[in-house]
N, C-alpha and C positions, 0 to 999 in steps of 0.2 A: 504494500498499499504506499501511497505517497503521502509523505509527512507535510502536515500544515506549517506555513512560515510566518503568518500574521499579515501577509502582504495585501490582503483585502479586509484589513480592518477599517471599518468606516466608510467602506467604498458600498455603492449602490447599486445591486443587481435587479434588473428588471425581466423576469422570465415568465414567458408564455407556457401554458400547460405545466405549472409547478404544483399542482394539488397532489401527484403521485407521480411514480415511475423514475423517468430518468430527470425529469425537470426537479422533481423536489430532492432527488439525489444529488443534484449540483447545487440547490439551495442550501442543503444541510453542510455540505462540505465547505463553501464559502461561510456560512453562518459560524463555523468552528473558529474562523478568523475574527468574528465579530462583525461580519458584514451586514448591511441592510437589503432586505429581500423584498421584493415587490412581487406578489404571486398572483400573476394575472392569468387567471384560468375561469372557465364558466361553470364548474362544479360547487356550488353554495350549498347543495343539499345532496345528502347521501345516495350515491347512485346504487340501484337495486343489485348489478353486479361487479361493480368497481370500488373497492375502499377508499376513503380518503375524500376531503373536501378542502377548500382553501383556508377554511377556518382551524381544521385539524393540522393542516400543513404548517399554517400560523404556529400553531402550540408546539410542534416540534421543532421548528426553527429557532424560535425562542429559546427553547430549552436547550438547544445546542451552543447557545451562546449570542446568536442574532438578533435583530430586530426585524419584526415583519409587517408588511402592509398587504392583506389578503383584498383582492379588488375582483369583483365579477366582471370577466372579459371573455367574451366571444371574438375570437379575431377577425371573425367574418363583419364584424360592426365597427366600422371606423370610428363612431363617435364615443364608444365603449372603450376604444383603445385610448384616445385621445384624453377621454376623463381620467384614465388611471394613471396616463403620465403626469396631467396636471396635479393628481393627489401625490404622485410620488416625488416629484419637484417640490409641491408644498411642503412635505413631511419630512422628506432626508436632503432637501436642497439642492439634488441633482442627480442624474443617472450616469454611471461609470461604465456600466456593462450591460448590454442587451443580450439575453438567449432567446434565440426562435426556436422553440421546443415543440411547439403546438402543431398536429399533424393528423391526419386522417389516411386511413390506407383501407383499400378496396383491391385484392389481389385476383383481378376476373379480367376474362379477355373482352375484346371491343365488344363484341355482340352480347355479353352477358353482363355489361357494366351498365345499369340504369342511369340515365342524365343526370338524376338527383345524385348519384354517388358521384358522378363526375365532378358535377358543380360544387359538392362539397369537398372534394380533393384539391381541386384547383383553388377554391376560396379560402381553404384553411391554409394549405401548405404555400401555394405561391404568394397569391395575392395577400394573405394573412401576414406572411413574413415580409412582404413589400411595405405593406401600410404600418406596420408596428415598427420597421426600420426607419420609415420615413418619421414618424411622429418622434421617434428618439434623438435622431441624429442630431437635430440642434441643440440638445443637451449634452450628448455624447461628445460634441466638439468642444465642450468647455471643461472636459474631463482630461485629465494627466494619464488616466489607464486607458479610457476611450477604447472599447471594444465590443464588436457585434459578433455572435458566434451562431451559426446556423447549424441544426441537426439535421445535415444532408450531406448525400453520398457524392464521390467523385463523379465528374461529368465523363462517364464510360459510354462509349457510343457504339459500343458492341450490340448487335441486333438482337442476342436472346435475351437482353435486360428489357427489350420493348416489346418481345413478342407476346409474353403471355398475359403482361398487365400494362399495357400501353398507356392508359389514362394515370394511373399511379405513378409510373416512372416520369411521364411528362410534370405531374405535380411536383415530384420531389426534386427532379432536375431544373425546375423553375427556383426553388430555394437555392439551388447552388449558382444558377446563373446570378442570382442577386449578388452571390458572393463576388463572383467575378466582375460584375460591373461595378460594386459599391466598392470594392477594395481599390480599383482604379481611381474611380471618382474621388474618392476621400483620401488618397494616400498623403500619409504625413501627418493626418488629423485624427484618422479612427482605423484601428486594425479590424478588417472584417475577414473571418474563416469560417470555414465549413470542418466539422467533426462527423466522423461514422465509424460504427463498430466493426471491428472484423469477424466478429460472430454474432450470433442472436443474442440477445440480452432478455433476463428474464422480468416481465414486468407484469403486472395485474392485465393487461390488455393482452400480453403473449399468452396468459391463461386461459384467457376467452377466445383466442385464436386456435390455440393447440390443445385444449385441456388441461386438467390436471396431470403431472407427470412429465410434462414438456421440458419443466424447468432443469432436469437432469442434463439437457444437452444445451443450456446457455450460462453465458456467465452473468453475474451479479451487475448491477445497474453502477456500482462503487467503480468500476473500470471506467465508465464515462466520465464520472464525477472528477477522479483522479485525472484524466486525460484534458478535461476542461479547464482544470484548476492549473494545470501546467501551462495550458495555453495562455490562460490569464496572466502568469507571472510574465509573459515576454514582453518586448517592447512593442511600441506602434508600428516599427517596421516589419514585424512579422506578419504580414499581411497577404490575402489572397491565395492562402494555402488549404488543400482538399487535406484533411489530416485522418488518419487511422487512427483509432485509439491506442492499440498496441506498440505501432511505430515510435508514437510520440514519446511513449511510458518506458519505452526500452533506451530512447535517448536520456531518460531521466535515471537510468541505471537501473530499473528494474529487470530482472531475470526470471523469477519465479510468478508465472502467471496463474499458478494452480490456486492461489489466495483470491482470485476473481471468479473461480469458477463455482459455479451452485454444487457440482459434485465432482470434486477434482479427479482426473485421471479419465473421466467419461467424455465419449467423442462430442464434439462441438457441432452445431448445425452453422456453417458460413452464411456470413451475410449476403444479401443482394448487393449486386452492382460491382463488387470486387472479383476478378479475376486474372488470371495469367494468359498466356497464349491458349487457345482452345484444345488443343492437344494435352497439355499439360492438366487441365482442368477434368478432362476426360479420363487421364490416368489417374487422377486422384480419384475420381468416382467410381472407378471399378478397377479394386484392387483384388488382385487373386488371390490373396490368403485372407479375405474379409471372412469373418464367420457367417454362415448361413443363419438367416432368420426363422427359419422353421426347421425343427429335428424333432427327431423320434427317439425317444430314450437318450442316450449318449451318444448315438450315432446318426449320421444324414442317411435316410432312407435311400436305398439304391434304385435306380430307375428300373421298371419291369421291361424284361425283353419286349423289343419292339413297340414299346410305349411312346407318345409323343412328349416334347417338352412341357408344351402347356398344359396338357391333360395329365402329366404326371406330376406337375407342379401343384393342381388344384387337388391331387389326391394326397398329396402330403399335406397339404393345408386343411384339407378337411377331417384327415386323421389327427390334426393337432388342435381342433376347435373343442373348445368346453363352455360350459355355463359361464363359467367366469369372464372368459373372454368377451362373451355376447354380452353380459351384462356390464361389462366396463367400455365396450363399443357402441352398441345401438345405432347401428347405421348399416345400409345396403348399398353395395358398392358395385358398379358394373362396368366392366372392362371391354373396351372394342380394340381389338387387337389386329394390327395388319401383318402379312407375311405368312409363310409356313405355319400352318396349325393355327390361322387365325380366326377371325370369327367374334361373335360375343359370349362373353362369361359373366358369371355374377358370383360374389361373394357376401351371402347374407348373415350378417351380425347383429340380427335384431330379433329374429324369430327365436323360439325356443331350440336350445341348442345349436343352432347357426345351421347353414347350408351353402353347398358351392354348385356350381353346373353351368352346363352350356346353354346359351339363350339369355334372354332377358328374364330379370327376376319377376316375382310374382307380384311385389309391391313396387311402387315407383322407388328407382334408386336415388340416393341421397346424393351420391356422387357418381360421375361417370368419367372414367379416365381411358385416354385414348393413348397408345403407345406401340411400338411393333413388339411382335412376340419373343425375339430376341432380347430386347431390354425389360419386357416383363419377367422373363425368367431370372435375369440378373439380378432384376429388383427383388423377386422373392427368395432369391438364393443370398441375399446380403451381399451382393457385390456391386450394387448400384443403389444408392439411397435414394427414396422417393422425392425428399427434398431437393435433393442434386438434379435427379432426372428432371424435376421440373422445373428448375432453374436455369437448366441447358437447353429446355426445348424438346427434350426427348419424350417428355410426358405432358398432355394436356389435360385439364381439368376442368370440368364443369359441375356446377351446385355446391354443397356446403363445404367451403375451404377449412373450417375448422375441424369438419369429419374427416377430410382428407389428410389432414395433418395427423389426427387421430390412427391413422393406419399407418403411418410413419414411426409414431410413438409406439403402437402396438408390438410392431417388428423387433423394436429395441428392446421393448420389454421381454417379449418371448425370447430373443438372442440371449439376454441377460439372465434368464429363468433358467432356459434349458441348455 
């Protein structure tokens, strides 16, 4: 963990989406220095599925040693942004650091993304970041620290990051383009940078998306808080950078990253928008020595003579099903497979005992997955992770994304247990 130095004592941070998750973690790290935190978020009342409000966050910030100003702010509303900025300046005398953390996500393809969700992502991510920055800049110009930090990815134009969730990518890249433009526009006055995690980060939102248990494949929010703190220690000439959390912490001398893992030693989900050459990515996704996801006893079931790979895979899956698996998953999956032994297959993890078979399921599928038979067999044998298959374009998903991620989690759980 990165130690506090006291550099942010008396500084004022305006953080959007700071009632929970990454935004709150950054706030608490700064609060330990004695910083003032403006909690600009829209959660004034308890959310039925997500813990924390601007008021509970304020209590934690003050308990950590900082001062807090909770403000109800929906970054889609320009007047709410302006009002919060005015309150911050009135209470604390100015603004030193802006963290654009508020964000909306929908990982769906073009035809499966409703206009309402497109508008939400564009308005929260890109427009909200732009308007909040615009409102804070006049005050940031007066600060000696003067920093804007956007929680957004490097501008990676590899088409695979657009293929499966074009609207989300455009909305997040809009935040990154704000960094590109504003860093140049305000060079010498305000440092403007972007920060992005190398791996998935465990937050309440991640639990909603992936279900309980997903945390074992994630790092804690602490790694983002430490990386942000490292950035805030830099001078104003450190600007226009697209920073990966692990990289900047290595510069700080941190070598043991297990301290940031929710479950040290467990494989981590790589985050979107970060890749190497495509061939290198594929090699990482398809590890020859990977343990299979479905086993029988202590040994992998051997294919029956003359059996086809997909048919044999489903036979193994069927023999592995249990009431516990069905109870934990509660979803019906349909697989539309291309290539040899292709066609439509289903995996029913909702009805009693579970079931698999060729053709469409009796009940409507919650998730439809399209891929080649070769990649399907690799996925179920543990050589190709569903998350990586989706991110690389090998796997197309329609339907409930949370249940799709649950299948990934289920494979991991069975791998560990069996």
